[in-house]
C-alpha positions in Angstrom: -13.2 -22.8 -30.9 -10.8 -20.3 -32.3 -11.9 -17.8 -29.4 -11.0 -20.6 -26.8 -7.5 -21.2 -28.3 -6.9 -17.4 -28.1 -8.1 -17.3 -24.5 -6.0 -20.3 -23.6 -2.9 -18.6 -25.3 -3.6 -15.3 -23.6 -4.0 -17.0 -20.0 -0.5 -18.9 -20.7 1.0 -15.6 -21.4 -0.5 -14.1 -18.4 0.7 -17.1 -16.2 4.5 -16.4 -17.4 4.4 -12.7 -17.5 6.5 -10.9 -14.8 6.4 -7.1 -14.2 8.6 -5.1 -16.2 10.6 -2.5 -14.1 9.1 0.8 -14.8 11.3 3.8 -15.5 12.5 6.3 -12.8 10.1 9.0 -14.1 7.3 6.5 -13.8 8.3 5.6 -10.3 8.7 9.2 -9.3 5.1 10.0 -10.7 3.4 7.1 -8.8 5.5 8.4 -5.6 4.3 11.6 -6.0 0.6 10.5 -6.3 1.3 8.3 -2.9 2.9 11.1 -1.1 -0.2 13.2 -1.9 -2.7 10.7 -0.7 -1.0 10.2 2.4 0.2 13.5 3.4 -1.7 15.9 1.0 1.9 16.8 -0.3 2.5 18.5 3.5 6.2 17.9 4.3 5.3 17.8 8.1 3.1 15.0 7.6 5.9 12.6 6.6 6.5 11.9 10.3 2.8 11.5 11.6 0.5 9.6 14.4 -3.1 9.4 13.4 -5.4 9.8 16.2 -7.0 6.6 17.3 -3.9 4.8 16.2 -1.3 3.2 18.5 1.9 3.7 16.4 3.5 6.5 14.3 3.5 6.6 10.3 6.6 7.7 8.4 7.5 8.5 4.8 5.6 9.0 1.6 3.7 5.5 2.3 3.0 6.4 5.8 5.0 3.3 6.9 3.9 1.6 10.0 6.4 1.8 13.0 5.4 0.1 16.1 6.4 1.1 19.7 8.4 -1.5 21.7 5.5 -1.9 24.3 2.8 -2.4 21.4 1.6 -5.9 21.4 -1.5 -6.1 19.2 0.4 -6.0 15.8 -2.5 -6.7 13.4 -0.9 -4.6 10.3 2.1 -5.2 8.7 4.9 -3.0 10.2 6.6 -1.7 7.2 9.1 1.0 8.5 11.7 -1.1 9.5 12.3 -2.8 6.0 12.5 0.8 4.6 15.5 1.5 6.8 17.0 -1.8 5.9 17.1 -0.7 2.1 18.5 2.6 3.0 21.3 0.8 4.8 21.5 -1.6 1.7 22.2 1.3 -0.4 24.9 2.6 2.0 22.7 5.6 2.9 23.2 7.2 6.3 20.0 7.5 8.3 19.3 10.1 11.1 19.9 8.7 14.4 16.7 9.0 15.5 15.1 6.5 13.0 17.7 3.6 13.5 16.2 2.2 16.6 14.5 -1.2 16.0 11.5 0.2 17.6 9.7 3.7 17.5 11.1 6.0 20.1 7.9 7.6 20.8 5.6 5.1 22.7 2.1 7.5 22.7 0.8 10.1 20.7 1.3 12.6 23.4 5.0 11.8 23.6 5.1 11.9 19.7 3.5 15.5 19.7 5.6 16.9 22.5 8.9 15.7 20.5 7.5 17.1 17.3 6.8 20.5 19.1 10.2 20.7 20.2 11.8 20.0 16.7 13.1 16.7 17.5 11.7 15.4 14.1 13.2 18.0 11.7 16.1 16.1 10.6 13.9 12.9 10.1 11.5 15.0 8.1 13.9 16.6 5.9 15.7 13.2 5.3 12.4 11.5 4.2 11.7 14.5 2.1 14.9 14.1 0.2 14.9 10.4 -0.2 11.3 10.0 -1.9 12.8 7.9 -4.7 14.2 5.3 -2.3 10.7 5.1 -0.7 8.9 4.4 -4.1 11.5 1.9 -4.9 10.7 0.1 -1.8 6.7 0.2 -2.2 7.5 -1.3 -5.7 9.5 -4.0 -4.6 6.6 -4.8 -2.3 4.1 -5.0 -5.3 6.4 -7.1 -7.2 6.6 -9.7 -4.6 2.7 -9.8 -4.0 1.6 -11.8 -6.6 3.4 -14.8 -5.5 2.1 -14.3 -2.0 -1.7 -13.9 -3.0 -1.6 -16.7 -5.5 -0.2 -18.9 -2.9 -3.3 -18.6 -0.8 -6.0 -17.8 -3.1 -8.5 -20.6 -4.0 -8.7 -19.4 -7.5 -4.9 -18.4 -8.3 -5.2 -18.3 -12.1 -8.3 -15.9 -11.6 -6.4 -13.8 -9.4 -3.3 -13.6 -11.8 -5.4 -12.8 -14.7 -7.0 -9.9 -12.9 -3.8 -8.5 -11.5 -2.3 -8.3 -15.2 -5.4 -6.6 -16.6 -4.6 -3.8 -14.3 -0.8 -4.1 -14.7 -1.2 -4.1 -18.4 -3.4 -1.0 -18.6 -2.1 2.4 -19.2 -1.5 4.1 -15.8 -2.2 0.8 -14.3 0.9 0.3 -12.2 -0.3 3.5 -9.6 -3.4 1.7 -8.4 -1.5 -1.6 -7.6 1.4 0.1 -6.1 -0.6 2.5 -4.2 -3.1 -0.2 -2.7 -0.7 -2.7 -1.8 1.4 0.0 0.3 -2.2 1.3 1.7 -3.9 -1.7 2.8 -1.6 -4.7 2.1 -2.0 -8.0 0.2 -4.8 -9.4 2.0 -2.7 -12.6 3.0 -2.5 -12.1 6.8 -5.0 -13.7 9.2 -4.7 -10.6 11.5 -5.6 -8.4 8.8 -9.4 -9.7 8.9 -12.6 -8.0 10.5 -15.5 -10.9 11.0 -13.1 -13.2 8.6 -13.1 -10.7 5.8 -9.9 -9.2 4.8 -9.4 -5.7 2.7 -6.2 -6.3 0.6 -5.2 -6.5 -3.0 -6.3 -10.5 -2.9 -9.7 -9.5 -2.0 -10.3 -7.1 -4.7 -8.6 -9.2 -7.4 -11.2 -12.1 -6.2 -14.1 -9.9 -6.9 -13.2 -8.6 -10.2 -14.6 -10.6 -13.3 -13.7 -8.6 -16.4 -11.7 -9.5 -19.2 -10.3 -6.5 -20.9 -7.5 -4.2 -20.0 -7.4 -0.2 -20.1 -10.3 1.8 -18.6 -12.5 -0.9 -18.1 -10.0 -2.7 -15.8 -9.0 0.4 -14.0 -12.6 1.4 -13.3 -13.6 -2.4 -12.2 -10.3 -2.2 -9.7 -11.5 1.0 -8.3 -15.2 -0.2 -7.7 -14.0 -3.1 -6.0 -11.5 -1.5 -3.9 -14.3 0.8 -2.8 -16.4 -2.1 -1.9 -14.1 -3.8 -0.1 -12.9 -0.8 2.1 -16.7 0.0 3.0 -17.1 -3.6 4.1 -14.1 -3.3 6.2 -15.6 -0.3 7.9 -18.9 -2.1 8.4 -17.1 -4.8 10.0 -14.7 -3.0 12.0 -15.0 -2.5 15.9 -17.1 0.5 16.7 -14.4 1.7 18.9 -11.9 2.3 16.3 -14.1 4.8 14.6 -13.0 3.8 11.2 -16.1 5.5 9.7 -14.3 8.7 9.8 -12.0 7.6 7.1 -14.9 6.6 4.4 -14.8 9.7 2.5 -11.2 9.8 2.1 -10.8 6.3 1.3 -13.7 6.5 -1.4 -12.0 9.6 -3.0 -8.6 7.6 -3.0 -10.3 4.5 -4.6 -11.8 7.2 -7.3 -8.2 8.2 -8.2 -7.5 4.6 -9.6 -9.6 5.2 -12.6 -9.0 8.9 -13.3 -5.0 9.1 -13.3 
């Protein structure tokens, strides 16, 4: 009976707990890890277009920016929201980044513009404002729990697993990185064979109780499973198998930082 009461008290605390704003140093540390994950710490990749994709990705989080002629917006377009944050803070943005849609409409057009040096100002700007970008990513995480519990069939379980990770030492990094990397898992368009690959799907699969290394190891394991399942379910023409090793290695960092 005593164990049951303690468990109920813990669950109640979890239900009302809110994320504490991390320090600037903590956020910058996480930002550098994300920068490494997305670009290998190579400045030129702050403005990039992956082969096989229909849009460019910018910044330390490789935020998606759709061309105007792109009609198949399966994934969250996150770059315009970052620009809005710059504007809210009164930060002047290079003109090339101020259009509603990507000024480049194809990989070939993008590569030609980059070769001419047309993106150098934008690359320098993104390099010098990494702190704003990690703040933007953190804000997405901070609002994610409400979104995922709203559609989960087991919201208390999801909330419990979220805080198992969040309350673990170094637990902020895997949560922030994964939400930026693969989203909350709430969009119907972010599914292959009706199976998603976002934070929601990871938390639903987790079953453990404790915080600390145990929670981070389970998060890493379930993230790997969810991404491998995505690859197995993905249309063959997308060639997502080519990302398997990189995604697996990224998930391994969630338990080792």
